[in-house]
DSSP file (Angstrom, degrees, kcal/mol; ACC not computed):
  #  RESIDUE AA STRUCTURE BP1 BP2  ACC     N-H-->O    O-->H-N    N-H-->O    O-->H-N    TCO  KAPPA ALPHA  PHI   PSI    X-CA   Y-CA   Z-CA
    1    1 A Q              0   0    0      0, 0.0    26,-2.3     0, 0.0     2,-0.4   0.000 360.0 360.0 360.0 138.5   11.8   -9.3  -11.3
    2    2 A V  E     -A   26   0A   0     24,-0.3     2,-0.4    25,-0.1    24,-0.2  -0.939 360.0-159.8-118.0 136.1   10.4   -8.0   -8.1
    3    3 A Q  E     -A   25   0A   0     22,-2.5    22,-2.2    -2,-0.4     2,-0.4  -0.895   6.5-155.7-112.3 148.9    8.3  -10.0   -5.6
    4    4 A L  E     -A   24   0A   0     -2,-0.4     2,-0.4   104,-0.2   106,-0.2  -0.969   9.3-171.6-125.0 135.9    6.1   -8.5   -3.0
    5    5 A V  E     -A   23   0A   0     18,-1.8    18,-2.7    -2,-0.4     2,-0.3  -0.983  13.4-164.1-130.9 121.5    4.9  -10.0    0.3
    6    6 A E  E     +A   22   0A   0     -2,-0.4     2,-0.3    16,-0.2    16,-0.2  -0.679  13.3 163.6-101.2 158.2    2.3   -8.1    2.3
    7    7 A S  E     +A   21   0A   0     14,-2.2    14,-2.5    -2,-0.3   105,-0.1  -0.967  39.5  71.3-155.3 166.9    1.2   -8.4    5.9
    8    8 A G        +     0   0    0     -2,-0.3    11,-0.4     1,-0.3    14,-0.0   0.397  57.3 130.5 107.9   0.0   -0.8   -6.5    8.5
    9    9 A G        +     0   0    0     12,-0.1     2,-0.3     9,-0.1    -1,-0.3  -0.200  25.5 117.2 -78.6 178.7   -4.4   -6.6    7.4
   10   10 A G  E     -d  114   0B   0    103,-1.2   105,-2.8   102,-0.1     2,-0.4  -0.990  59.5 -49.7 161.1-170.5   -7.2   -7.6    9.7
   11   11 A L  E     +d  115   0B   0     -2,-0.3     2,-0.3   103,-0.2   105,-0.2  -0.871  51.9 164.2-104.4 134.2  -10.4   -6.6   11.5
   12   12 A V  E     -d  116   0B   0    103,-2.7   105,-2.6    -2,-0.4     2,-0.1  -0.984  36.0-108.7-144.7 157.3  -10.6   -3.5   13.5
   13   13 A Q  E >   -d  117   0B   0     -2,-0.3     3,-2.3   103,-0.2    72,-0.2  -0.460  51.2 -83.1 -81.5 157.4  -13.3   -1.3   14.9
   14   14 A A  T 3  S+     0   0    0    103,-2.1    72,-0.2     1,-0.2    -1,-0.1  -0.321 120.4  29.1 -59.5 143.5  -14.1    2.2   13.4
   15   15 A G  T 3  S+     0   0    0     70,-3.2    69,-0.6     1,-0.3    -1,-0.2   0.243 100.9 116.2  93.2 -15.2  -11.7    4.7   14.8
   16   16 A G    <   -     0   0    0     -3,-2.3    69,-2.1    69,-0.2     2,-0.3   0.078  58.8-118.4 -79.7-171.4   -9.0    2.1   15.2
   17   17 A S        +     0   0    0     66,-0.2     2,-0.3    67,-0.2    66,-0.2  -0.939  22.4 178.8-133.1 151.1   -5.6    1.8   13.6
   18   18 A L  E     - B   0  82A   0     64,-2.2    64,-3.5    -2,-0.3     2,-0.5  -0.978  13.6-153.0-140.8 150.8   -3.8   -0.8   11.3
   19   19 A R  E     - B   0  81A   0    -11,-0.4     2,-0.4    -2,-0.3    62,-0.2  -0.963  11.2-160.2-126.7 122.4   -0.4   -0.8    9.9
   20   20 A L  E     - B   0  80A   0     60,-2.3    60,-2.9    -2,-0.5     2,-0.3  -0.789   5.1-162.9 -97.9 143.9    0.3   -2.7    6.6
   21   21 A S  E     -AB   7  79A   0    -14,-2.5   -14,-2.2    -2,-0.4     2,-0.4  -0.920   7.3-170.0-128.4 148.5    3.7   -3.7    5.5
   22   22 A C  E     -AB   6  78A   0     56,-1.7    56,-2.6    -2,-0.3     2,-0.5  -0.949   7.4-160.1-144.0 118.3    5.1   -4.8    2.1
   23   23 A V  E     -AB   5  77A   0    -18,-2.7   -18,-1.8    -2,-0.4     2,-0.3  -0.869   7.9-156.4 -98.5 126.2    8.5   -6.3    1.6
   24   24 A A  E     +A    4   0A   0     52,-3.3     2,-0.3    -2,-0.5   -20,-0.2  -0.765  14.7 173.6-100.8 154.8   10.0   -6.3   -1.8
   25   25 A S  E     +A    3   0A   0    -22,-2.2   -22,-2.5    -2,-0.3     2,-0.4  -0.939  42.5  40.6-144.7 167.9   12.7   -8.7   -3.1
   26   26 A G  E    S+A    2   0A   0     -2,-0.3     2,-2.1   -24,-0.2   -24,-0.3  -0.831 115.8  10.4  99.4-135.6   14.5   -9.4   -6.3
   27   27 A S  S >  S+     0   0    0    -26,-2.3     3,-1.8    -2,-0.4     4,-0.3  -0.378  72.2 153.0 -81.1  61.9   15.5   -6.6   -8.5
   28   28 A I  G >   +     0   0    0     -2,-2.1     3,-1.3     1,-0.3    -1,-0.2   0.712  60.0  72.9 -72.3 -20.9   14.8   -3.9   -6.1
   29   29 A F  G 3  S+     0   0    0      1,-0.3    -1,-0.3    -3,-0.2    -2,-0.1   0.682  93.7  58.3 -64.9 -20.2   17.4   -1.5   -7.6
   30   30 A S  G <  S+     0   0    0     -3,-1.8    70,-2.0    69,-0.1    -1,-0.3   0.647  79.4 114.3 -91.1 -12.5   14.9   -1.1  -10.5
   31   31 A I  E <   +E   99   0B   0     -3,-1.3    68,-0.3    -4,-0.3     3,-0.1  -0.368  35.4 174.2 -65.5 134.2   12.2    0.2   -8.4
   32   32 A N  E     +     0   0B   0     66,-3.2    21,-1.7     1,-0.4     2,-0.3   0.795  68.0   1.5-107.8 -45.2   11.0    3.9   -8.9
   33   33 A A  E     -EF  98  52B   0     65,-2.0    65,-2.3    19,-0.2    -1,-0.4  -0.971  55.6-157.0-145.7 158.7    7.9    4.0   -6.6
   34   34 A M  E     +EF  97  51B   0     17,-2.7    17,-3.0    -2,-0.3     2,-0.3  -0.959  26.2 146.6-132.8 152.7    6.0    1.9   -4.1
   35   35 A G  E     -EF  96  50B   0     61,-2.6    61,-2.8    -2,-0.3     2,-0.4  -0.960  37.7-104.3-170.9-173.8    2.5    2.2   -3.0
   36   36 A W  E     -EF  95  49B   0     13,-2.6    12,-3.0    -2,-0.3    13,-1.8  -0.950  23.2-178.0-131.2 136.3   -0.9    0.9   -1.9
   37   37 A Y  E     -EF  94  47B   0     57,-2.6    57,-3.9    -2,-0.4     2,-0.3  -0.946  12.3-150.5-130.3 156.7   -4.2    0.5   -3.7
   38   38 A C  E     -EF  93  46B   0      8,-2.1     8,-2.9    -2,-0.3     2,-0.3  -0.898   6.6-165.4-122.8 157.4   -7.5   -0.7   -2.4
   39   39 A Q  E     -E   92   0B   0     53,-1.9    53,-1.8    -2,-0.3     6,-0.2  -0.905   6.7-162.0-141.1 110.0  -10.4   -2.5   -4.0
   40   40 A A    >   -     0   0    0      4,-0.4     3,-2.4    -2,-0.3    51,-0.1  -0.616  47.1 -74.1 -85.4 152.8  -13.8   -2.8   -2.4
   41   41 A P  T 3  S+     0   0    0      0, 0.0    -1,-0.1     0, 0.0     3,-0.1  -0.152 118.8   5.4 -47.9 128.8  -16.3   -5.4   -3.5
   42   42 A G  T 3  S+     0   0    0      1,-0.2     2,-0.3    -3,-0.1    -2,-0.0   0.635 113.2 100.6  70.3  11.8  -17.9   -4.3   -7.0
   43   43 A K  S <  S-     0   0    0     -3,-2.4    -1,-0.2     3,-0.0     2,-0.1  -0.857  76.3 -99.0-126.8 168.2  -15.6   -1.3   -7.3
   44   44 A Q        -     0   0    0     -2,-0.3    -4,-0.4     1,-0.1     2,-0.1  -0.449  43.0 -97.6 -79.6 155.0  -12.5   -0.5   -9.1
   45   45 A R        -     0   0    0     -6,-0.2     2,-0.3    -2,-0.1    -6,-0.2  -0.482  50.2-172.3 -64.7 137.7   -9.0   -0.6   -7.6
   46   46 A E  E     -F   38   0B   0     -8,-2.9    -8,-2.1    -2,-0.1     2,-0.1  -0.967  26.9 -94.7-136.0 156.1   -7.9    2.9   -6.6
   47   47 A L  E     +F   37   0B   0     -2,-0.3   -10,-0.3   -10,-0.2     3,-0.1  -0.386  32.7 171.6 -65.3 132.6   -4.8    4.6   -5.3
   48   48 A V  E     -     0   0B   0    -12,-3.0    12,-2.3     1,-0.4     2,-0.3   0.759  67.3 -32.4-100.9 -47.6   -4.4    5.0   -1.5
   49   49 A A  E     -FG  36  59B   0    -13,-1.8   -13,-2.6    10,-0.3    -1,-0.4  -0.964  51.8-163.9-168.9 157.9   -0.9    6.3   -1.4
   50   50 A Q  E     -FG  35  58B   0      8,-2.2     8,-2.1    -2,-0.3     2,-0.4  -0.988   2.7-163.2-146.6 145.5    2.4    6.2   -3.2
   51   51 A I  E     -FG  34  57B   0    -17,-3.0   -17,-2.7    -2,-0.3     6,-0.2  -1.000  12.0-148.8-133.9 133.8    5.9    7.1   -2.4
   52   52 A T  E >   -F   33   0B   0      4,-2.5     3,-1.8    -2,-0.4   -19,-0.2  -0.346  35.3 -99.7 -93.9 176.8    8.8    7.6   -4.8
   53   53 A N  T 3  S+     0   0    0    -21,-1.7   -20,-0.1     1,-0.3    -1,-0.1   0.748 125.0  57.6 -62.9 -22.2   12.5    7.1   -4.4
   54   54 A C  T 3  S-     0   0    0    -22,-0.2    -1,-0.3     2,-0.1     3,-0.1   0.503 120.9-110.4 -82.7  -8.6   12.8   10.8   -3.9
   55   55 A G    <   +     0   0    0     -3,-1.8     2,-0.3     1,-0.3    -2,-0.1   0.553  67.9 148.9  88.4   6.3   10.4   10.5   -0.9
   56   56 A R        -     0   0    0      1,-0.0    -4,-2.5    -5,-0.0     2,-0.3  -0.586  30.9-156.7 -81.6 140.2    7.6   12.3   -2.7
   57   57 A T  E     -G   51   0B   0     -2,-0.3     2,-0.4    -6,-0.2    -6,-0.2  -0.838  15.2-168.8-118.0 153.8    4.2   11.1   -1.6
   58   58 A N  E     -G   50   0B   0     -8,-2.1    -8,-2.2    -2,-0.3     2,-0.3  -0.992  10.5-165.6-142.8 141.0    0.8   11.1   -3.1
   59   59 A Y  E     -G   49   0B   0     -2,-0.4   -10,-0.3   -10,-0.2     2,-0.2  -0.907  24.8-111.3-126.0 143.0   -2.4   10.3   -1.4
   60   60 A G    >>  -     0   0    0    -12,-2.3     3,-1.3    -2,-0.3     4,-0.9  -0.529  35.7-117.3 -70.0 153.5   -6.0    9.5   -2.4
   61   61 A D  T 34 S+     0   0    0      1,-0.3     3,-0.4     2,-0.2    -1,-0.1   0.832 110.9  58.4 -62.8 -35.7   -8.4   12.2   -1.4
   62   62 A S  T 34 S+     0   0    0      1,-0.2    -1,-0.3     3,-0.0   -14,-0.1   0.651 111.3  39.4 -66.2 -19.4  -10.4    9.9    1.0
   63   63 A V  T X> S+     0   0    0     -3,-1.3     3,-2.6   -15,-0.2     4,-2.3   0.504  79.9 128.2-115.4  -8.6   -7.3    9.0    3.2
   64   64 A K  T 3< S+     0   0    0     -4,-0.9     4,-0.1    -3,-0.4    -3,-0.0  -0.274  83.1  13.3 -56.3 130.5   -5.5   12.4    3.4
   65   65 A G  T 34 S+     0   0    0      2,-0.4    -1,-0.3     1,-0.1     3,-0.1   0.320 126.5  61.1  86.8  -7.9   -4.8   13.2    6.9
   66   66 A R  T <4 S+     0   0    0     -3,-2.6    17,-2.2     1,-0.2     2,-0.3   0.612  97.2  48.4-114.3 -37.2   -5.6    9.7    8.1
   67   67 A F  E  <  -C   82   0A   0     -4,-2.3    -2,-0.4    15,-0.2     2,-0.4  -0.834  61.6-162.2-113.6 151.5   -3.1    7.4    6.4
   68   68 A T  E     -C   81   0A   0     13,-2.5    13,-3.0    -2,-0.3     2,-0.5  -0.998   4.3-156.0-130.9 128.7    0.6    7.8    6.2
   69   69 A I  E     +C   80   0A   0     -2,-0.4     2,-0.3    11,-0.2    11,-0.2  -0.885  20.6 168.3-102.4 131.5    2.9    6.0    3.7
   70   70 A S  E     -C   79   0A   0      9,-1.9     9,-3.1    -2,-0.5     2,-0.4  -0.960  19.5-146.3-140.7 165.0    6.6    5.5    4.5
   71   71 A R  E     -C   78   0A   0     -2,-0.3     2,-0.8     7,-0.2     7,-0.2  -0.985   7.2-159.4-132.8 132.3    9.4    3.6    3.2
   72   72 A D  E >>> -C   77   0A   0      5,-3.1     5,-2.1    -2,-0.4     3,-0.9  -0.866   9.1-173.0-111.0 102.7   12.5    1.9    4.7
   73   73 A N  G >45S+     0   0    0     -2,-0.8     3,-0.7     1,-0.3    -1,-0.2   0.821  81.7  60.3 -62.5 -34.1   15.0    1.4    2.0
   74   74 A A  G 345S+     0   0    0      1,-0.2    -1,-0.3     2,-0.1    -2,-0.0   0.809 115.5  35.2 -60.7 -32.6   17.4   -0.6    4.2
   75   75 A K  G <45S-     0   0    0     -3,-0.9    -1,-0.2     2,-0.2    -2,-0.2   0.375 105.8-126.1-104.2   5.1   14.6   -3.2    4.7
   76   76 A N  T <<5 +     0   0    0     -3,-0.7   -52,-3.3    -4,-0.5     2,-0.4   0.883  66.4 138.7  54.0  38.7   13.1   -2.8    1.2
   77   77 A T  E   < -BC  23  72A   0     -5,-2.1    -5,-3.1   -54,-0.2     2,-0.4  -0.929  43.6-161.9-125.7 134.6    9.8   -2.2    2.9
   78   78 A V  E     -BC  22  71A   0    -56,-2.6   -56,-1.7    -2,-0.4     2,-0.3  -0.954  15.8-160.5-119.3 142.3    6.9    0.2    2.4
   79   79 A Y  E     -BC  21  70A   0     -9,-3.1    -9,-1.9    -2,-0.4     2,-0.5  -0.845  12.7-158.8-119.4 149.5    4.5    0.8    5.2
   80   80 A L  E     -BC  20  69A   0    -60,-2.9   -60,-2.3    -2,-0.3     2,-0.7  -0.915   9.1-163.0-128.9 107.6    0.9    2.2    5.3
   81   81 A Q  E     -BC  19  68A   0    -13,-3.0   -13,-2.5    -2,-0.5     2,-0.6  -0.818  10.2-166.8 -90.1 116.4   -0.1    3.5    8.7
   82   82 A M  E     +BC  18  67A   0    -64,-3.5   -64,-2.2    -2,-0.7     2,-0.2  -0.930  11.2 173.4-111.2 117.1   -4.0    3.8    8.8
   83   83 A N        +     0   0    0    -17,-2.2   -66,-0.2    -2,-0.6   -67,-0.2  -0.719  59.2  25.7-113.2 170.0   -5.5    5.7   11.5
   84   84 A S  S    S-     0   0    0    -69,-0.6    -1,-0.2    -2,-0.2   -68,-0.2   0.901  84.5-161.0  42.0  51.2   -9.1    6.8   12.2
   85   85 A L        -     0   0    0    -69,-2.1   -70,-3.2    -3,-0.2   -69,-0.2  -0.279   6.8-161.4 -63.1 144.0  -10.3    3.9   10.1
   86   86 A K    >   -     0   0    0    -72,-0.2     3,-2.2   -71,-0.1     4,-0.3  -0.852  32.1-108.4-120.5 158.1  -13.9    4.1    8.9
   87   87 A P  G >  S+     0   0    0      0, 0.0     3,-1.7     0, 0.0    29,-0.4   0.853 117.2  64.2 -55.3 -33.5  -16.2    1.4    7.6
   88   88 A E  G 3  S+     0   0    0      1,-0.3   -48,-0.1    27,-0.1    -3,-0.0   0.577  88.1  69.4 -66.3 -12.0  -15.8    2.7    4.1
   89   89 A D  G <   +     0   0    0     -3,-2.2    -1,-0.3     2,-0.0     2,-0.2   0.505  69.6 122.8 -81.2  -7.1  -12.1    1.8    4.3
   90   90 A T    <   +     0   0    0     -3,-1.7     2,-0.3    -4,-0.3    25,-0.2  -0.395  40.6 110.2 -57.7 120.8  -13.1   -1.9    4.2
   91   91 A A  E    S- H   0 114B   0     23,-2.3    23,-3.5    -2,-0.2     2,-0.5  -0.970  75.2 -84.7-175.0 172.3  -11.3   -3.3    1.1
   92   92 A V  E     -EH  39 113B   0    -53,-1.8   -53,-1.9    -2,-0.3     2,-0.4  -0.913  46.7-147.5 -96.4 129.5   -8.6   -5.6    0.0
   93   93 A Y  E     -EH  38 112B   0     19,-2.9    19,-2.5    -2,-0.5     2,-0.5  -0.847  11.4-162.0-102.5 132.1   -5.2   -3.5    0.0
   94   94 A Y  E     -E   37   0B   0    -57,-3.9   -57,-2.6    -2,-0.4     2,-0.3  -0.940  14.0-133.7-119.7 136.3   -2.7   -4.3   -2.6
   95   95 A C  E     -E   36   0B   0     -2,-0.5    14,-2.6   -59,-0.2     2,-0.3  -0.624  28.5-166.2 -77.6 144.9    1.0   -3.4   -2.5
   96   96 A N  E     -EI  35 108B   0    -61,-2.8   -61,-2.6    -2,-0.3     2,-0.4  -0.995  14.0-172.1-140.0 141.2    2.3   -1.9   -5.8
   97   97 A V  E     -EI  34 107B   0     10,-1.9    10,-2.4    -2,-0.3     2,-0.4  -0.989   3.4-167.0-127.2 143.6    5.6   -1.2   -7.3
   98   98 A E  E     +EI  33 106B   0    -65,-2.3   -66,-3.2    -2,-0.4   -65,-2.0  -0.988  27.6 141.5-127.2 137.8    6.5    0.6  -10.5
   99   99 A G  E     -EI  31 105B   0      6,-2.0     6,-3.1    -2,-0.4     2,-0.4  -0.927  42.3-111.6-160.0 179.3   10.0    0.4  -11.9
  100  100 A H  E     + I   0 104B   0    -70,-2.0     4,-0.2    -2,-0.3     2,-0.2  -0.998  32.9 152.6-131.3 127.3   12.2    0.2  -15.0
  101  101 A Y  S    S-     0   0    0      2,-2.4     2,-1.6    -2,-0.4   -71,-0.0  -0.719  92.6 -36.7-152.4  97.0   14.4   -2.7  -16.1
  102  102 A N  S    S+     0   0    0     -2,-0.2     2,-0.3     0, 0.0    -2,-0.0  -0.120 142.8  15.2  72.6 -39.5   14.9   -2.7  -19.8
  103  103 A R  S    S-     0   0    0     -2,-1.6    -2,-2.4     0, 0.0     2,-0.1  -0.962  99.5 -81.2-151.6 165.6   11.2   -1.5  -19.9
  104  104 A D  E     +I  100   0B   0     -2,-0.3     2,-0.3    -4,-0.2    -4,-0.2  -0.430  52.9 176.8 -69.2 143.0    8.7   -0.1  -17.5
  105  105 A Y  E     -I   99   0B   0     -6,-3.1    -6,-2.0    -2,-0.1     2,-0.3  -0.934  22.0-153.9-143.1 167.6    6.9   -2.6  -15.3
  106  106 A E  E     -I   98   0B   0     -2,-0.3     2,-0.4    -8,-0.2    -8,-0.2  -0.994  11.7-166.7-144.2 134.7    4.4   -2.8  -12.6
  107  107 A V  E     -I   97   0B   0    -10,-2.4   -10,-1.9    -2,-0.3     2,-0.4  -0.983   5.3-153.9-128.5 142.9    4.1   -5.6  -10.0
  108  108 A W  E     -I   96   0B   0     -2,-0.4  -104,-0.2   -12,-0.2   -12,-0.2  -0.879  11.5-130.1-115.3 148.7    1.3   -6.3   -7.5
  109  109 A G        -     0   0    0    -14,-2.6  -104,-0.1    -2,-0.4     3,-0.1  -0.161  35.4-102.8 -78.8-178.0    1.1   -8.0   -4.2
  110  110 A Q        -     0   0    0   -106,-0.2    -1,-0.1     1,-0.1   -16,-0.1   0.671  65.0-112.1 -86.1 -11.3   -1.4  -10.8   -3.4
  111  111 A G        -     0   0    0    -16,-0.0     2,-0.4     1,-0.0   -17,-0.2   0.171  19.8-129.8  95.2 142.0   -3.6   -8.4   -1.3
  112  112 A T  E     - H   0  93B   0    -19,-2.5   -19,-2.9  -105,-0.1     2,-0.4  -0.997  21.9-121.9-123.2 130.4   -4.5   -8.1    2.3
  113  113 A Q  E     - H   0  92B   0     -2,-0.4  -103,-1.2   -21,-0.2     2,-0.5  -0.609  23.6-173.5 -78.8 127.6   -8.0   -7.8    3.7
  114  114 A V  E     -dH  10  91B   0    -23,-3.5   -23,-2.3    -2,-0.4     2,-0.5  -0.975   5.8-179.1-117.2 121.4   -8.8   -4.8    5.8
  115  115 A T  E     -d   11   0B   0   -105,-2.8  -103,-2.7    -2,-0.5     2,-0.6  -0.973   7.6-166.7-123.8 127.4  -12.3   -4.9    7.5
  116  116 A V  E     -d   12   0B   0     -2,-0.5  -103,-0.2   -29,-0.4     2,-0.2  -0.954  11.3-152.0-112.8 117.4  -13.5   -1.9    9.6
  117  117 A S  E      d   13   0B   0   -105,-2.6  -103,-2.1    -2,-0.6    -2,-0.0  -0.549 360.0 360.0 -84.0 150.5  -16.5   -2.6   11.7
  118  118 A S              0   0    0     -2,-0.2    -1,-0.1  -105,-0.2  -105,-0.1   0.530 360.0 360.0 -92.7 360.0  -19.0    0.1   12.8
């Protein structure tokens, strides 16, 4: 079992920056990929960015060139550096891990609110 603890959300003005962190604990050896999803009110949860064990990254179209995902394996932590934030980035951001331990699994963090004011 993997547990996730997120931090770093908050309120920022448009054009500003925030960095989200997500620390994983438990059966971390079973993790294949870590990432971030966002969910705005009334909308479906969608991919922001994901990074695999091999370091391969995948970004949602709306954040390419503005957000950067990185991973510190020694600290079991994934980061999301968010620059040039826009009001439309306002959402709850969820950390996500995908892994395999006897079977494929997926774990979600509790979510952290990011609010970008215009």
